[in-house]
Structure formats: C-alpha cells, structure tokens
N, C-alpha and C positions, 0 to 999 in steps of 0.2 A: 611349743614341743622341747623337750629334753633333748636336743641337737647334740649337746657336749657328750651325755652318755652315749649316743649312739656313734657318733663318729670318734670319739677319742678313747672312751672306755671300754666298750664291748669289743673293739678292735684290738686291745692290747690282753693276748692271751696270758702272760705271765701274772697280770693284775687280777684277771678273771679267776685263776687257779688258787691264787693267795689269798683273795678276799670273799670272792663268791658273788654271784648275781644279786641275792638278796640283799646284801648290805650295800651294794653299789648302787641298786635300784632303788630300794625302798627308803633306806635311812640315811644314805649320803648325798645322793642327788636328785631327789624327788621334789618337785616344788610344792607337794601336798604337806611336806613335814619342815618347810622352811621356818615358819613361826615358831615349831616345837624346838628345832636345832637352835634356833636363836636363844630361847628362854632357857634352854638347857646350858648353852655356853654362858649365858649371862646371870643365871639364877634368877629369872625373871618368874613370878609366882602368881600374877594375875591372870586375865583372859589371854589366851593364846589361839588367834584365830588366823588361819591362811584364807585370804580372799581372792577369788578370781572373777571378775566381772569385765573381762577384756579391757579396753582402754581405759575405763573408769575404775580398775582395780585401785589404784593406791589413794583417789580420793574418796571411795567407798571405805578403804580401810582406815582413813583419817576420820570420817565420819562414825564408824563404829568405834573407835577410840575416843572420841568425843562423848559419845553415848555412854561409854563404860566408864569415863570420869565422871560424868553428871550422876551417873547411877551408884556411885561410890564402889565401883567394882574394882577399882585400882586408884593409885594415887599419882602415877605417871604412866606414861603410855610410848611406846614407840610405833610409829605407823610409816608405811612407805610401800615401794614396790620396786621391782628390779625386771630388766628385760636384758637379756644377752643374745646377739645375734651370733649363730655359729653356723657354718666357718665365718670368720671374720672377713670382710673386704670383698664379700660376694656381690653381684650385681642383680639386675633383674630384666625381664623382658617386658616391654611396655605393651599393654594392649588397651584399645580403646575402650572407655566406659568401667575400666577398674579404678582401685583406689590410686594406686602408684602413678607417680608424676611422670610427664612425658619427658622433662628435659633435666631429671635428677635434682631439682630444686622444689621446696614447699613454698608456694607463693600465698600465703593466706590473704583472702579477700581482693585478690588482683585480678584484673580483668583476663590475663594469661593464664590464670592457674589451671592446674590439669590432675592435681592430686598431691599426695604427699609423699615422704621416702621414710622408710624404717630406720632406726639405729640403736645402739646398745646405750644403756644407762640405768643408773640406780639412785635412789633417794628415799631419805626417811626424816622424819621430824621428831623431836620431843615434845609432848605435850603434857600439860599440868593445869590443873584448875587455876585461875587467875589469883585469886586470894591467896592460894597457897604458895604461888610462885612470887608474889609480891612479899607476902610474909617471911620467905625465905631468901629474899634478895637476889632471885634468880636473874640471869640474863634474859630479857623477853625481848625477842625480835618482833613479835608481831600477836595480836589477840585476833581470835576467831569468834566473832560474834554470833555465829550460827552456822549451821549445815542442814542439808536436806538430800534425800535421794527417792528417786521414783524410777519407773520404768515406763516405755512407750506402750507396751503392749503390742497389739496390733495396727495401731494408728500409724506407724511409720511409713515414710515412702517407699522402703524396702528394708530387708533386713540389716544391710549395712548404713542405713541411712536414718537420721531421727525424724521426730514429727516436731512441727512448731508448738502444738498444744501439750505435748508431756514435757518440753524444754522449759516453757513459759510457766507451766504449774509449778515445777520444783524450784525455779528462780524465784517465783511469787511466794511460795513457802518459805525459802531461806530468808527473804526480805521481811516477810511477816515476823518470823521467830527471832530475828534480829532486832524488830521493831523500830527500822528506819526507812525513810523515804528514799526512792531511786535516785532523785537528783542529788543527794549528797555523796553518790558514787562518782568518782572521778577516772576510775580505771577498771576495765574488766579483762581479765587473762582468759582468752577464749580456747575452744578446743581448735579451732582454726585449722584443720587439715588440708586447705585448700583445694577440695573438691568442689567440682561444679554445683553439686546438689546441696553438700553439706554446709558450705559457708552461708549462703542466701537464708537458709532455714535458720541457723544460729543466730542471725543478726534481727530476722522476724520474729523470732521467740523473745530475745532479750529486748527488743521494742515493744512486745505485747505485754510482759511482765512489767517494764517500766510505766507504761502508760496507766497503770493501776492508780499510780501515785504522782506523776507528773506528765504535762504535755512539754515541756521544754525539749529543745533539739540541739543536737551538736555539742553537747557539753561533756561527753563521757568516751574517753580514749579506748580502744581495743588492741588488743595486740596477741600474738601467739608465739610460744618459744619453739614451736615447731619448725617455724623458718630458720630458726638459728642452729638448732641441734638434730633435728628430724623427730619423727615420731617415736616415742620411747614405749609405746603400747602400754604394759602394766604400769610403768613409771612415769608415764606422761603427765598424769594429773599432780602428783606431789612435786615433781621439777616445775611444774608452772605456780604450784603453791609457793614453793622457795623462792622464785623469780620474783613473784608478787611481794613476799614479806621484805626481800632484799630492796626491791625499788622502793616501797615504802620507807624503809630504814635510810635508805641513801638519798631519797626525795629525787629520784630520776629513774624513767622508764626506758629500759634497753630497747633498742629498735628492732621492730619486725622486719626481716630483711625481704628482699627481691620484690617489693611493693614498688608498682610503677604508675598504675592506672587502676582507678577502683572498678570492681566487678560490677557491669552494668545491671545485673540480676539483684542487685543490693540497692535498696532505696536509703542511701546514707543521708540524703538531703532532708528528709522526713524523719529519720530516726534520732535517738538520743546520742547514737556513736558518731564519731567524729571521722570524716572522709578528708583525703587529701586536700581538696579544694577550700576545706573550712579554714585553713591557716594561711597567714599572709606569706609565708615563706614558700609555700607550696609543699610543705612537709609537715606531718604531725610533729609535736614536740619531741616525741622520743627518738624519731628518725633524724631530725634536726640535732639534739643531743648528741646523738651517737656520731654523726658525721662531723660536727665542730670539735 
C-alpha cells in the first residue's frame, strides 16, 4: 500500500494544489509504474514489467528477466524489488496465530519461533546471458543455472501458508532444468519466516524434492536472511539471492540469527538439511564463522 502518498503527500495542501492529484498518484508515486519510471530515467528499451506476487515478487521478477534474456527479448536486464514500511519505526500488536513474531525477532527453524517481523529494503541485480558477460569481460558475481515458478492453487494449508507438494514441485523443476543432482547443493537460502506452520512445510518440501536424486542426509546447510534484517516482503527474495551470491563469492555463509534449538516439528535428522546437533561445535558452519 502506498502509505507515503497517504501520509506525506495528500496531507500537503500546497503540493496538491501545485502538482495535482493525478500526477502525484498515477505517475510519480504508484508501484504500478515503477518499472516504467526506471526505464524512462535510464532509457531502457526492452520489456518493462511491474511484478506483484507478494513475498515472491522480486524472485519472480528475476525469473521473468531470465526468460526475457533466454528469449532474446533483451541483452541485459535489471530485476528486483522494494518495500518501504511507512511510517518508519512503528510497532505492531502481537496476536496469537498471526504471522508477526511474539518477541520482535525472526527465529527461523527454531523451537521458540513464533513468526516474522517486517522491515524496509530494496535490492536489484543486473543479469546477462553468460556467454555475453564472458565475452565482454564483465564482473560476474554468480551464475544462475535455472529458475522456476508455480503456484500452490488450493492445496495450501491456508491462504497465508504454502503446501509441501507445490514447493517440492517447483524445486524439482528448477533442479531438472539446471541438470544437477540435489547432493551437489551445499546451501539453500530459504524463505524461513519463522512461523510455526511455514518452516516445517518448507523443510519437508525441500526434503521431498531432494529425495528424487539423493538419499544422503545432513549435507546441505539452510539459512534465512529474515533473521538478520527482517522480512522485506516484495524485496525479500532478491535480498536472499544477493546474500547467496556474496556467500559463494566470499566462501562464507552469514549466520542466521536467534537460533538456539531446532524446531521439534522439523525432521532435521532424516532430512538433507543440517541441524545444530550435526556439527561438533554445536553450531552450524555459518553461525560458527560469524561468532569466531
């Protein structure tokens, strides 16, 4: 919701009289013209698409940008997302059963997790076909082998919670398009909202998808940027993508914070993902590196 317009612009009588409602609302401050505005300012002439799929917005934008590149619709693409909480610094009332955290922390995959917290942020990535980037000697931070998108339809536990089947299917599709086996993956940046329902479903779905090509256990670390910076909503996915690219580049996984004890509803022992108890120090490599 465009709260900045509501709180800051519509209340400015002088501004309203000089600029007018249409320009303020339609062409200057509406999310539906953000991509068009960026294309205008930077003289970008390829497909210019505004995407809104809630928490998956920025990763869906990345997927669509990848498809545009593969289809030769453009030679370079900007893809990302932005969320600005307004007014800044406002709190919330905790209510049992809702997505917001009881204690103001996002504790992804933790036994005491009770939800997430929302915050402001923006992120964008520049994408090119690999052969073109190599030929032009571009700085390449990471390579996207594949991407896939789908929807749960009515299979979800509830409108605000995913389904195991839907998530497993899209992960399996991405693995298939990439042409890789699951046991070659050493880290998964998860959604990891820290909700009682969502976290177990996510690990169960990843396990189901991975089991198609491997029976190995406890080889793949998982993490969530939400424990560090909060839930960035439309920008959450691209922020996680940037985190993962930097983790690969620097050969170190940033710690997922506020984790003390594995969620008992998650079968870490029988899954490909790693729980705390699988590491000699009692901490996974990401947390151990951060604390050292």
